[in-house]
Structure formats: C-alpha cells, structure tokens
C-alpha positions in Angstrom: -18.2 -62.6 0.7 -19.4 -59.0 0.5 -20.6 -57.3 3.6 -23.2 -54.6 3.2 -22.4 -52.2 6.1 -24.9 -49.6 7.0 -24.3 -46.7 9.2 -26.5 -46.3 12.3 -28.2 -43.0 12.9 -25.7 -42.2 15.8 -22.8 -42.9 13.5 -24.1 -40.6 10.9 -24.7 -37.9 13.5 -21.1 -38.4 14.8 -19.7 -38.2 11.3 -21.7 -35.1 10.8 -20.4 -33.6 14.0 -16.9 -34.4 12.9 -17.5 -32.7 9.6 -19.0 -29.7 11.3 -16.0 -29.6 13.6 -13.6 -29.6 10.7 -15.7 -27.0 9.0 -15.7 -24.8 12.1 -11.9 -25.3 12.4 -11.4 -24.3 8.8 -13.7 -21.3 9.2 -11.8 -20.2 12.3 -8.5 -20.5 10.4 -10.0 -18.5 7.5 -11.1 -15.8 9.9 -7.7 -15.5 11.4 -6.1 -15.5 7.9 -8.5 -12.8 6.8 -7.6 -10.7 9.9 -3.9 -11.2 9.2 -4.2 -10.2 5.6 -6.3 -7.2 6.4 -3.7 -6.0 8.9 -1.0 -6.5 6.2 -3.2 -4.5 3.8 -3.6 -1.7 6.3 0.1 -1.5 7.0 0.9 -1.4 3.3 -1.7 1.3 2.7 -0.2 3.3 5.5 3.3 2.9 4.0 2.0 3.8 0.5 0.4 7.0 1.9 3.6 8.0 3.7 5.6 7.4 0.5 3.1 9.4 -1.5 3.4 12.3 0.9 7.2 12.2 0.8 7.1 12.0 -3.1 4.9 15.1 -3.1 7.3 16.9 -0.7 10.2 16.0 -3.0 8.4 17.2 -6.1 7.5 20.4 -4.3 11.0 21.1 -3.1 12.4 20.4 -6.6 9.9 22.8 -8.1 10.8 25.5 -5.6 14.5 24.9 -6.3 13.9 25.2 -10.0 11.9 28.4 -9.5 14.6 29.9 -7.4 17.3 28.9 -10.0 15.2 30.4 -12.8 14.8 33.7 -10.8 18.6 33.8 -10.2 19.3 33.2 -13.9 16.9 36.0 -14.9 18.3 38.4 -12.3 21.9 37.6 -13.4 21.0 38.2 -17.1 19.3 41.6 -16.2 22.4 42.6 -14.4 24.7 41.6 -17.3 22.5 43.7 -19.6 22.7 46.6 -17.2 26.5 46.3 -17.1 26.7 46.2 -20.9 24.5 49.3 -21.1 26.7 51.2 -18.6 29.9 50.2 -20.4 28.6 51.3 -23.8 26.8 54.4 -22.6 
C-alpha cells in the first residue's frame, strides 16, 4: 500500500525556517571565513611590502658599494700612472 503524504502548511513553514536557519548559519560562517582570509591577505601584503623595502635597500647598498669600489679602482689606476710618469721623467 502506498501512502500519499502531504505536508501541512505549518510543516512547510517549519522546513522553510530550518532551511533559512541553515542558510543563515552558512552565511555567517562565510562572513567569518571572508574576514579571516582578508586578515591573512592584509598580513601577507604587509610582509611583501616590508620585503620589497628591504630588497630596495639591499640593491641600493650594493650599488653604492659598487660605486665606491669603482672610484677606488679609478683612483688607484691614476696614482699608478702618476708613479710611472714620475719614475720615467
């Protein structure tokens, strides 16, 4: 024997309320997850900016060191030429 069950209006309303409750719970969890992910993104962006600044500082220091080295080489070479000129002259 097959029973043909029909939901009453109050059962449908209760089922709907349950679904809305589940939906609200999921949305609340999504909101929390979005907040958590945004915090993680902000922290990563901050770390990336700090690393970028440090990288620029390192490149700048290396460039300055290279410039100083180049000037010292040039000065040394001029002095050697001067010494050679004095020894010959």
